[in-house]
TORMIPA-225367 format. One record per residue: residue number from 1; x, y, z of N, C-alpha, C, O in turn. Coordinates in nm, 4 decimals. Example, Ala and Ser with C-alpha at 12.3 -4.5 7.8 and 13.67 -1.06 7.14 Angstrom:
2
  nr      nxx      nyy      nzz     caxx     cayy     cazz      cxx      cyy      czz      oxx      oyy      ozz
   1   1.3190  -0.5690   0.7800   1.2300  -0.4500   0.7800   1.3200  -0.3300   0.7800   1.4236  -0.3319   0.8465
   2   1.2850  -0.2250   0.7080   1.3670  -0.1060   0.7140   1.2900   0.0030   0.7870   1.3409   0.1138   0.8039
***
This chain:
61
  nr      nxx      nyy      nzz     caxx     cayy     cazz      cxx      cyy      czz      oxx      oyy      ozz
   1  11.1894  11.5116   8.9310  11.2693  11.4382   9.0186  11.3421  11.5693   9.0769  11.3941  11.6557   9.0063
   2  11.3381  11.5696   9.1940  11.4684  11.7174   9.2351  11.5445  11.6952   9.1933  11.5758  11.5804   9.1616
   3  11.6092  11.7953   9.1742  11.7876  11.8342   9.1305  11.8970  11.6959   9.1735  11.9703  11.6222   9.1075
   4  11.8644  11.7075   9.3098  11.9615  11.6541   9.3877  11.9165  11.5502   9.4633  11.9687  11.5299   9.5730
   5  11.8008  11.4594   9.4104  11.7639  11.3652   9.5074  11.6396  11.3666   9.6289  11.5872  11.4709   9.6680
   6  11.6064  11.2385   9.6762  11.5337  11.2767   9.8444  11.5861  11.2268   9.9219  11.6407  11.1180   9.9043
   7  11.5863  11.3052  10.0589  11.5632  11.2358  10.1592  11.5566  11.0881  10.2241  11.6368  11.0326  10.2992
   8  11.3926  11.0279  10.1516  11.3757  10.8969  10.1993  11.3386  10.8727  10.0304  11.3534  10.9395   9.9281
   9  11.2741  10.7193  10.0693  11.1952  10.6290   9.8921  11.1088  10.6863   9.9284  11.0468  10.7354   9.8341
  10  11.0603  10.7123  10.0404  10.8980  10.7764  10.0456  10.8597  10.8837  10.0040  10.7427  10.9130   9.9795
  11  10.9503  10.9493   9.9925  10.9316  11.1015   9.9705  10.9704  11.1172   9.8099  10.9093  11.1883   9.7301
  12  11.0619  11.0518   9.7868  11.0680  10.9861   9.6238  10.9661  10.9968   9.5219  10.9301  11.0574   9.4209
  13  10.9318  10.8776   9.6279  10.8153  10.8329   9.5462  10.6486  10.9000   9.5475  10.5631  10.8999   9.4589
  14  10.6471  10.9408   9.6513  10.5221  11.0473   9.6752  10.5451  11.2072   9.6004  10.4612  11.2586   9.5265
  15  10.6335  11.2495   9.6255  10.6538  11.3843   9.5989  10.7025  11.3799   9.4478  10.6350  11.4527   9.3751
  16  10.8164  11.3026   9.3772  10.8611  11.2194   9.2182  10.7751  11.2024   9.1715  10.7790  11.2209   9.0498
  17  10.6294  11.1530   9.2372  10.5892  11.0786   9.1794  10.4731  11.1875   9.1431  10.4572  11.2117   9.0234
  18  10.4236  11.2282   9.2007  10.3120  11.3158   9.1544  10.1961  11.3327   9.2097  10.1070  11.4090   9.1723
  19  10.1963  11.2355   9.3326  10.0141  11.1950   9.3855  10.0245  11.3331   9.4518  10.1219  11.3850   9.5064
  20   9.8363  11.4031   9.4241   9.8245  11.4653   9.4799   9.8378  11.4303   9.6513   9.8791  11.3297   9.7090
  21   9.7859  11.5551   9.7007   9.8557  11.5044   9.8599   9.6977  11.4305   9.9023   9.5944  11.4351   9.8355
  22   9.7167  11.3739  10.0141   9.6152  11.2467  10.0402   9.5598  11.1606   9.9497   9.4533  11.1154   9.9918
  23   9.5867  11.1258   9.8560   9.5148  11.0425   9.7376   9.6095  10.9195   9.7146   9.5864  10.8393   9.6241
  24   9.7375  10.9046   9.8155   9.8559  10.7463   9.8474   9.8744  10.7829   9.9457   9.8802  10.9029   9.9724
  25   9.8947  10.6564  10.0582   9.9546  10.6271  10.0952  10.0204  10.5056  10.1918   9.9521  10.4200  10.2481
  26  10.1824  10.5171  10.2002  10.2835  10.4652  10.2128  10.2343  10.3151  10.3098  10.2347  10.3206  10.4328
  27  10.1951  10.1899  10.2370  10.1717  10.0903  10.3450  10.3201   9.9859  10.3558  10.3212   9.8758  10.4109
  28  10.4495  10.0576  10.2833  10.5169   9.8936  10.3218  10.6631  10.0248  10.2121  10.6663  10.1222  10.1369
  29  10.7593   9.9187  10.2880  10.9344   9.9919  10.1975  11.0079   9.8825  10.2707  11.0064   9.8518  10.3899
  30  11.0657   9.8372  10.1787  11.1917   9.7236  10.1765  11.3040   9.8189  10.1275  11.2694   9.8969  10.0388
  31  11.4282   9.8258  10.1688  11.5264   9.8751  10.0633  11.6694   9.7781  10.0909  11.7221   9.7474  10.1979
  32  11.7004   9.7509   9.9784  11.8001   9.6439   9.9698  11.9076   9.6851   9.8779  11.8988   9.6856   9.7551
  33  12.0327   9.7274   9.9638  12.1324   9.8168   9.8806  12.0817   9.9522   9.8413  12.0192  10.0312   9.9121
  34  12.1305   9.9700   9.6783  12.0662  10.0999   9.6661  11.9418  10.0613   9.5931  11.9067  10.1339   9.5001
  35  11.8763   9.9642   9.6210  11.6970   9.9637   9.5717  11.6502   9.9634   9.6405  11.6984   9.8947   9.7305
  36  11.5073  10.0375   9.6750  11.4152  10.0420   9.7401  11.2863  10.0070   9.6845  11.2606  10.0528   9.5731
  37  11.1964   9.9304   9.7450  11.0588   9.9176   9.7403  10.9508  10.0168   9.8066  10.9664  10.0233   9.9286
  38  10.8637  10.0817   9.7661  10.7442  10.1124   9.8398  10.6487  10.0878   9.7983  10.6412  10.1126   9.6780
  39  10.5357  10.0341   9.8561  10.3791   9.9879   9.8250  10.3562  10.0985   9.8735  10.4200  10.1643   9.9558
  40  10.2214  10.1273   9.7970  10.1106  10.2507   9.8467   9.9861  10.1915   9.7741   9.9702  10.1136   9.6801
  41   9.8816  10.2814   9.8812   9.7091  10.2350   9.8309   9.6991  10.3457   9.8007   9.7456  10.4342   9.8725
  42   9.6291  10.3741   9.6742   9.6121  10.5172   9.6512   9.4458  10.5268   9.6281   9.3657  10.4333   9.6310
  43   9.4245  10.6421   9.6089   9.2476  10.7266   9.6391   9.2235  10.7344   9.7786   9.2588  10.6658   9.8745
  44   9.1506  10.8412   9.7639   9.1020  10.8944   9.9451   8.9950  10.7919  10.0026   8.9535  10.8161  10.1159
  45   8.9395  10.6649   9.9276   8.8536  10.6042   9.9915   8.8060  10.4773   9.9250   8.8198  10.5008   9.8050
  46   8.7545  10.3484   9.9394   8.7509  10.2857   9.8573   8.7166  10.3021   9.7133   8.6512  10.4051   9.6965
  47   8.7383  10.2366   9.6055   8.7788  10.0888   9.6489   8.9324  10.1570   9.6032   8.9491  10.2377   9.5117
  48   9.0344  10.1023   9.6909   9.1810  10.1293   9.6770   9.2277  10.0932   9.5798   9.1648  10.0041   9.5227
  49   9.3645  10.1448   9.5104   9.4411  10.0534   9.4378   9.5900  10.0208   9.4765   9.6570  10.1174   9.5131
  50   9.6441   9.9109   9.4736   9.7607   9.9067   9.5169   9.9354   9.9427   9.4061   9.9345   9.9131   9.2866
  51   9.9720   9.9604   9.4247  10.0775  10.0070   9.3691  10.2502   9.9552   9.4331  10.2659   9.9368   9.5538
  52  10.3674   9.9371   9.3323  10.4420   9.8876   9.4333  10.5658   9.9726   9.2860  10.5837   9.9588   9.1651
  53  10.6223  10.0599   9.4031  10.7204  10.1556   9.2978  10.9171  10.1046   9.3983  10.9609  10.0765   9.5099
  54  10.9616  10.1230   9.2611  11.1175  10.1101   9.2869  11.1652  10.2340   9.2246  11.1305  10.3100   9.1341
  55  11.2964  10.2178   9.3449  11.3668  10.3594   9.3642  11.4777  10.3255   9.3770  11.5113  10.2253   9.4402
  56  11.5691  10.4183   9.3080  11.7533  10.3446   9.2851  11.8272  10.4989   9.3588  11.8274  10.6141   9.3155
  57  11.8927  10.4321   9.5013  11.9627  10.5953   9.5348  12.1281  10.6151   9.4017  12.1940  10.5239   9.3516
  58  12.1412  10.7338   9.3878  12.1999  10.7656   9.2770  12.2830  10.8541   9.3967  12.2296  10.9074   9.4939
  59  12.4082  10.8552   9.3679  12.5157  10.9669   9.4465  12.4848  10.9775   9.5485  12.4938  11.0899   9.5979
  60  12.4399  10.8807   9.6195  12.4154  10.8895   9.8028  12.2476  10.9622   9.8093  12.2289  11.0349   9.9068
  61  12.1609  10.9497   9.7376  12.0622  11.0073   9.7227  11.9596  10.9431   9.6384  11.8519  10.9994   9.6185
***
């Protein structure tokens, strides 16, 4: 995780999660208070795998 957080939940999931470039696509996002759920499709071609990631805001980021 970046020492001062991420600008967006999508950035937290993609960069903080260590996904290689082009291997994960954000297909949905829901923010509720300090919690965000980010839905991904992974792999660069079929078969895609679905993931749901949950992020929490701390100290404003």
